[in-house]
N, C-alpha and C positions, 0 to 999 in steps of 0.2 A: 150550546155546549161550551163554546169558547168563553162566553161571558161567565158561565158558572165556574170554569177553571180559573179565571182571573179573580173572581170574588173569594175563592178559598184562601189564597195567600194573604189577601187584604184582611179578611176576617181573622185569620190566625195572628196577624200583626197587631190588630186592634185588641184582641183578647189578651195577647201576651203583654201589651203595654198596660192594660188595666189590671192584669193579674199581678204585676210586679208591685203595684202600690199596696203598702201595708198600712194598717190603721196606726195612728199615732199613739205611742205608749207613754206612760207617765215618766219613765226614765228618760225618754227622748225629750220630753217637755222640760224636765229638770236640767238636762244638759244644755238645751237652748237658752234657758233662763240664766244659767251660770255663765255662758259665753257672753250674753248681753250685759250682765252685771260687770264682768271683767273688762269689757270694752268701755263701759261708762267710767269705771274706776281709773283705767289707764288714761282716758281722755282728760279726766279731772286732774290727774297728777301731771300731765304734760302742759296744762294751762299755766301761764305765769301768774304768780300770786302778787296782786297789787299791794298788799300790806307787807311784803317781804323787804328787809333792809337791803340796801345796795351791796354788791359784792365788795369784799375787802381788797384794796389794791395790793398787788404783790410788789414788795420792795426788793430790788436786786442790789446787793452790796457791790461796790466796785472792787475789782481785783487789787489785792495788796501788792505793792511794789516789791520786787525781789530784794532780799537783803544782800548787800554787797559787803563782804568783810575785807578790809584792807590787809595786804600782806606786809608785815613790818617786823623788823628786828626790835624786840622789846628791850633786851639787855644783852650786853657782852661783858664777860668777866674772865679774868685770867686765872687759870689754876696753877700755872707756873709762868716763868718769864717768857716762854715761847709758845705755850699751849693755851688756847682759849676755848671757852664754852659759851653758849648763848641761849637766850629764850627767843623763839620765833613764833609769830602769830601768822598762821596760814589757813585760810578758809574757815575762820571762826574757831580754830583749835590752836592751843599753845603747845609747842614742842620744845623740849630741851635738846639742843643739838651740839654735836662735836664734828670734827672733820670726818667725812665719809658717812655720816648718818643719813639714811634714806628718809625723806619726808614726802609723803604722797608720791608724785611722779618725779620728784627732784632728788638730787644728792648734794649734800653740803660739800663744796670744794674748797672754801676758804673762810676762815673766821679771823677777824682782826678787830682792833679797837674802833675802827670806823664802821663796821657792819658785817653782814653775813652774805656770802656769795653762794647761790644755788645754781646747779647745772642740770639741764634736762636733755636727754638724748632722744632725738626724734628720728625714726627710720626714714630714709629717703625713699622716694618713689622708685619702684623697680622699673628698669628700662630693658630688661632682658637678663638672661643668665650670665652673659659675658661682663656686664657692667654692674658688678656688686661692689658698692662703695660703702664706706663706713657711715654710721648714722650721724646726722647733723647735730651739732652741739649748740644748745641755747643757754646762755649765761644770764642770770638775773642777780643784781646786787641790791641789797636792802640795807640802807644806812640805819644806824641805831636811832630810835625815836628820841628827840630832845637834844640832839647834837647839832 
């Protein structure tokens, strides 16, 4: 009796295993054939071509040096006996300047026959609320070119 009871689950397992197998259909065969063809095609594409030309070398251009424009007084001319105007080249741009004219971060503080004087005020580092000092004054003098 025990043998018989042990054989029943074994027989059910064997029949269920064989019952799950289905006959091969035409659509399944076509799918398998398509997968095989795709595999072959991708393998062919991945193979290196012996007749292919060598790759073109990449040429990297060197970085251009930054352009440095000199700051210079191009011309100074007198409009009256005591008043002067001038042409100033600063950062690649040419400015017509008079006394007090702002030019970029500078202010024109003096113009004479010898050249143009620019002043820039730079704030000092803060050391606390008690020590509030005036900004530092940087003076730059540019003589007239050709003198």
